[in-house]
Residue, then its C-alpha position, 0 to 999 in steps of 0.5 A: m149725219r149732217v146736211v150742209d149747204k154750199d155755204f157751209n152752214v149746217v141746215k140738219i143733224n140727226k139724232t146720232f149726230e147729237n150724242m157723238t158731238g155734244v150739240n144738239e140741233k137747235d144749236a147746231s142749226g145755221k152755224k158754220c160746220h167747222e164751227v160745229f164739228a171741226g176737223s183737219m180738214c176744214a179750211t183746206a183744198e181736202c173739204p169734203l164740200t169744196l171737192i163735191l162742189a168742184g165735181k166730185d161724186a163722192v169723198d170717202c176718208y179718214v178724219d179726226k174730229q172735234r168735239m165742243d169741248g175739244t175732245s177728239i173723235p176718230c172718224i171715218l166720213a162719207a159725204t155724197p151730193f145734196t142736190d135740189g129738185d132740178g139736180g143742182v147741188v146745194g151742198i153734201v150730206e156727211s155721214f161719220q162712223d165713229i170708229t174710237d174703239l178701233k183705233q184704241a184696239q190698233e194701239a192696243i195691239r201696235s203697242e203689244r206688237d211694239k212691245l214684243h218687237r223691243i223684246l225681241s230685239h234685245l234678246v241675244e239669239g237670233v229670231c226668225i219665223v219661218n213658213q212652210d214655203y222656206i220664206i223668212e217672213y219675220q227676223n229680228s235686229i240680232l239675226k239681221e246682225y248674223l246673217g244680213e237681210c234675210e226676211g223674203k229669202t228662203c231659210y236655207h238660202s239664209f243659213r247655208q247658202a244652198e240652193t235646195p232644202c235641207e234633209p232632212c228639214l227640221m221645220r218640216t220635222a218640228i211642224s208634223s211632231g209639234k216639238v221643237q226640233q234642235h241643230e247646230f250648223e256652221t257658217a262659211d266663214g267658220r261661225s257656229f249656231e246652234q238652232a231650235y226649231t219651235p211649231v207655232k199656228d200663227v194668225d192666218e191659222k197657218e203653221k210656221v215655226v219659230v227660229l231661235l239661233r245662237d252663236v256658239t262659235e267663242q264657246k266651242a273655240s273656248m272647250t276646244a281650246m281647252m281639250h287642245a291644252e290638254q292634249l299638248a300638255a300630255l304630249g308635252e309631258m310624254a315629251a319630256g319623259v321621252a327626252h329624259e329616256i334619251n338622255n341616258p343612253i347619250n351620255g352612256i355613248i359619249n362617255y364610252a366615246q371619251i374613253l376610246v379617245n383617251k385610250n388611243s393616240t390622237d392620230s388614230f382612226v379610233c380616236d378620230l371616229g371616238k371624237r365624231m361620236i362625241k361631238e354628235g353625242d353633244r348635239i343629240a344632248r343639246i337638242v334634247q336638253g332644248l325639247l325639255s326647256f321647250a316643254r316645261q310648263k312652269k311659268e318663269e319671270k322675265t328676264l333680260v336675255a339676248v334675243e340671239e341665244i333664244l333664235s339659236d336654241s330656237l333653230a336647234l330643234t327645227a334645223a333638222q326638218m329644214r335641212k331635210d326639207n332643203i330650206a336654206i336659212e340666212m341670218d342678218i343679226e345686227e351687232n350689239l343688240p340690246h337684251i330683251l325683258a321676256q321668259s326665253h321659253e315662251i318665246e322660243q316657242v313663238f320663234v318655233n312656230i313662226i319657223s314651222n309655218a314658214r317650213y310648211a309654206l316653202n315646201k307648198r310652193y316647193p316641193g322639192p329643192d328650189e335655190d328660192k326655198l330661204l328662210e331669211i331671219i333679219v334682226r334690227s333694233h328700232n326706236d319709235s315714240l314710246r320706247p325702244y325695242v328689238r324687230i325680228s323678222f322671219h321672211d320667206h317665199g313661200a305660198g303666202i296667205p290669201n288676202g280675204i284671210i290674212d285677218k283671220i290667222r290670228n283667230p283660234f283653230f284657224t288654220t290653211k294646212t290640211e288635216g293632219k298637219r294642223t291645230g290652228l292654234g300656232l299664231s293665236i298662241s303667239h300673238g298672245i305671248v308676244n302681247d303679254h310681253g308688251g310687243r307686237l306680232i306683224i304679218d304681211s303677206v302676197e299670196n304665192i309671193f311672200t310672207r314676213v312675219s315680224v315680232d317687236l320685243p321692247a329692248g332692256q339694257p344693251k348687251n355691252s351695259m350689262e358688262p362689268c368695267h374694267e379699269a387697266 
């Protein structure tokens, strides 16, 4: 403690003050208070003596004081008026509590807290603490990236957008059993998370859980893609086997029909019937051949091919379904298109997928026959600043794509089709194939109005430049 008069002179100090400051009473007496134990409030409006002389009854505050050797001491300062016999204020009595140890302890706690915060912020998992009232008391930055601001909100609303606690509640199960509880859930936007609920006792002695969330969306997509790829490969092998089995009897039917044609006069009913059988048999053979080509798994080199030929093969595979669903096809193909450098079977796969999606959209909007139940295919050559290309546009007036999901439709397994009519792989695979060809897949759509899917593929040489010249 020390006593300071109203002229800022030190009148008296006690032994503890001497030990704290390193100044004895003889050296301190008569000196200005700011010369003996200066602080950040000296010569300011916050000076305790100034405040007491202005009429304040007491001053309590935190202040950093400085010893004569320059050492800083954090203190809790309490100042009260020092009065004479008549009750007039003639100075102040100051007491100082050295809180160096307390401040060091706080710094140590803060340092450990900051260290833990840095560790939690650099984890690849989202971390939060949930109390028994379902309230999230803490979240790290990863969880904030995953789910947004969650502190102060309930876990069931933050994780699942639910209005009531989950059944069973993994938080309560973890606390009651004392064991880690694991679970997997999916958010409304289709992301998958693994959760681990670990019971802990907090510093307030209350039981809570630490929840770890790991985004496994891509991992699940990869696993599902592998399973679908295996299923599709098996389906392709089975389709190829069935196609081979169909080929044999079809060839037999064509041969028998040819015998009938050869043995009957050209104007006879039997000859006409035989020719019809040959024509239809050849058509079946072409479809089977297209199916075999489509099912091939071997990787071929890119070659210069005509877009018209790939479109023709693609439509041969889908024509029967389009006729069955009363969908008309209109073709508008520019003459003398340049060839494209491509693996024809892969581009055929892209076209078949786009046509199938258009068929689904048209059937969804028009369950029966309709004059607008139409797929327009427009093929044009284009030039941009980089190189020439061929654009194949598929335009339908079907159900369209909602604006909120158009950016997601290229993602693996994302689909709007009903169960049993979907894999969610078509556009994702098509996008990959087109990218691999140095092209681009452009999707433009308005819900319930139209969808236009354009495939831009780099052009090779013009068709007529590929043909040999014949001199007259």
